[in-house]
C-alpha positions in Angstrom: 56.0 11.8 120.5 54.5 14.0 122.9 54.4 14.7 126.8 51.6 14.0 129.0 50.2 17.6 130.1 51.2 18.3 133.8 48.5 19.0 136.0 49.5 18.6 139.7 46.9 20.0 142.5 47.3 19.6 146.4 44.4 17.4 146.7 43.3 13.6 147.5 44.9 12.0 144.4 42.2 9.4 144.5 40.0 12.4 142.8 42.2 13.3 140.5 42.0 12.2 136.7 42.3 8.7 136.3 44.9 9.0 133.3 47.1 10.5 135.4 50.4 8.5 136.8 51.7 9.7 140.1 54.7 8.0 142.0 57.1 8.5 144.8 60.7 8.5 145.4 61.8 5.9 147.6 65.8 4.9 148.3 67.5 1.7 146.8 68.0 0.6 150.5 66.0 0.8 153.4 67.6 -1.1 156.4 66.9 -1.6 160.4 69.9 -2.9 161.7 69.4 -5.2 164.9 71.6 -6.5 167.7 73.1 -9.8 166.6 74.0 -10.7 170.5 72.7 -9.9 174.1 74.4 -6.8 175.3 74.5 -2.9 176.4 74.6 -0.4 173.9 77.7 1.7 174.4 77.9 4.5 172.0 75.5 5.5 169.3 77.0 8.3 167.8 74.8 9.4 165.0 71.8 10.9 165.4 67.7 10.7 163.8 68.8 12.8 160.1 72.4 12.7 160.9 74.1 11.4 157.7 77.1 8.8 158.0 79.4 7.2 154.7 79.9 3.0 154.6 81.9 1.7 156.9 81.2 4.0 159.6 80.3 2.6 163.2 76.7 3.5 163.7 76.2 1.4 167.2 78.9 -0.2 169.4 78.3 -2.6 172.1 79.7 -2.8 175.9 81.4 -6.7 175.0 83.9 -6.7 177.8 82.3 -10.7 178.3 82.7 -11.4 174.2 86.1 -10.1 174.2 87.0 -12.3 177.6 85.5 -15.2 176.2 87.8 -15.0 173.0 91.1 -14.0 175.0 90.3 -17.7 176.9 90.1 -19.3 173.4 92.7 -17.9 172.4 95.1 -19.0 175.2 93.2 -22.7 175.2 94.8 -22.6 171.3 97.9 -21.7 172.4 98.1 -24.2 175.0 96.6 -27.0 172.5 99.6 -26.0 170.1 102.2 -26.7 172.4 100.7 -29.7 173.5 100.4 -31.0 169.6 104.3 -30.0 169.1 105.5 -31.7 172.6 103.4 -35.0 171.3 105.3 -34.4 168.3 108.4 -34.5 169.2 107.9 -37.5 172.0 107.0 -40.0 168.8 110.2 -38.8 167.2 111.9 -39.9 170.3 109.8 -43.0 170.2 108.3 -42.2 173.9 104.8 -41.4 172.2 102.5 -43.5 170.4 100.6 -41.8 166.7 97.2 -41.9 169.1 98.7 -39.1 171.4 99.6 -37.1 168.1 96.4 -37.6 166.8 94.3 -36.4 169.8 96.5 -33.4 170.3 95.7 -32.5 166.9 91.8 -33.1 167.7 92.1 -31.0 170.7 94.2 -28.0 168.1 91.0 -28.0 165.8 88.6 -28.1 168.7 90.4 -24.9 170.2 90.6 -23.3 166.9 86.9 -23.9 166.1 86.1 -22.3 169.6 88.4 -19.4 169.1 86.4 -18.7 165.9 83.2 -19.1 167.6 84.3 -16.0 169.7 85.8 -13.6 167.6 82.7 -14.4 165.6 80.7 -13.0 168.5 83.1 -10.4 169.1 82.5 -8.9 165.5 79.1 -8.5 166.5 80.0 -5.9 168.9 79.4 -3.3 166.4 77.0 -2.6 163.6 78.9 -1.0 160.4 77.1 0.9 157.9 76.5 -1.1 155.4 76.1 2.0 152.4 76.4 5.9 152.3 73.0 6.8 154.2 70.8 8.2 156.8 69.4 7.8 160.0 65.8 7.5 159.5 65.0 6.6 163.6 66.9 5.5 166.9 64.9 3.0 168.2 67.2 2.5 171.5 69.3 4.7 173.5 72.8 4.7 174.7 73.7 2.0 177.9 70.4 0.0 177.1 70.6 -3.6 177.3 69.4 -5.0 173.9 68.1 -9.3 173.8 69.6 -10.5 170.5 67.6 -9.6 167.2 66.3 -6.3 168.7 65.9 -3.4 166.5 68.5 -0.6 167.3 68.3 2.0 164.3 66.8 2.3 161.1 68.7 3.8 158.0 67.9 4.7 154.5 70.9 4.7 151.7 71.6 8.2 150.2 72.3 8.7 146.5 70.2 6.4 144.7 66.5 6.9 144.5 63.9 5.5 142.6 60.7 6.2 141.5 58.2 3.5 142.2 54.7 4.1 139.8 51.9 2.1 139.0 50.8 2.3 134.8 47.9 1.2 133.3 48.2 -2.2 131.4 46.8 -0.3 128.2 50.3 1.8 128.5 52.9 -0.4 129.0 53.4 -1.4 125.6 57.0 0.1 124.7 57.5 1.1 128.2 60.8 -1.0 128.7 64.1 -0.3 130.4 65.8 2.8 129.4 62.7 4.4 128.2 62.5 8.3 129.1 60.3 10.1 131.2 60.0 13.2 133.6 59.0 13.4 137.2 57.1 16.8 138.5 57.7 16.4 142.4 54.9 18.5 144.2 57.2 19.6 146.9 59.7 21.2 144.7 57.4 22.3 142.2 60.2 20.9 139.5 60.6 18.3 136.7 63.3 16.0 136.5 64.5 13.5 133.7 64.0 10.2 134.7 64.4 6.4 132.8 62.6 3.2 133.7 64.7 0.9 135.5 62.7 -2.2 135.4 58.9 -3.4 135.4 56.4 -5.9 137.5 56.4 -9.5 136.6 52.2 -9.2 136.5 49.4 -7.4 136.0 47.0 -6.6 138.7 44.0 -8.3 137.5 41.6 -5.7 139.5 42.6 -2.6 138.8 44.7 -3.6 135.2 47.7 -1.7 136.8 51.4 -2.9 136.6 54.3 -1.8 138.7 57.4 0.6 137.6 60.1 1.2 139.0 62.6 4.8 137.8 65.5 6.4 138.2 66.3 10.0 138.1 69.3 10.8 135.3 70.8 13.5 137.1 71.8 14.9 140.0 69.0 15.7 142.5 70.4 17.0 146.0 67.0 18.8 146.9 65.6 15.5 146.5 64.6 13.0 149.5 63.1 9.7 149.7 59.0 10.1 150.5 58.6 13.0 148.1 55.6 12.2 145.2 54.7 13.8 142.2 53.4 13.2 138.9 54.8 10.9 135.9 55.0 12.3 132.6 55.4 9.4 130.0 55.8 10.1 126.7 53.3 8.4 124.4 52.6 8.3 120.7 50.7 10.8 118.9 
């Protein structure tokens, strides 16, 4: 087994040796968080480039109206429960009928459903970080009114970087999950060990290439998504 020769030059990649393979670091997850309710932003504590932890509140909205609706729904449910209990007592005493009990039970079920809807809306008053990451771009300002579905903040996952690259179809034989290679990053001028995670399902009929995804096997805190470099595959002599 030998390694392909390393040759990284600062020029247009299209003009380099076609046998050389170049890849780019990407995050496993890049997400745009959007408002799920129509409301004014209250607080956006993390700014562009700042790191956060899974579970942190990335955006909070002014939800006084939604909270009031939830309180109202809770009060209606409390009343419906009392009404249902009273109807059951009257039925036992022979002063009420089963129909009244059933209608009161239906009102309880309806009130519970309305409360569940209200709580669901209130839960949208904050956008929670789904993973450890970093803010890419803050798309809205604090105290800005957001329509439902409007993008508020772009985030990227930290700690798990993947290497995306294209391999000529003639080299794909033998490249399977776990196959080792090295990745020389232009920005740091360092080489890092990596392995293949998966490969694409189809060979592009025009370029005769197939996509490959790899990952670094060691810690590399100096690397961030968007950096690029040369993929050094192990090939048979």
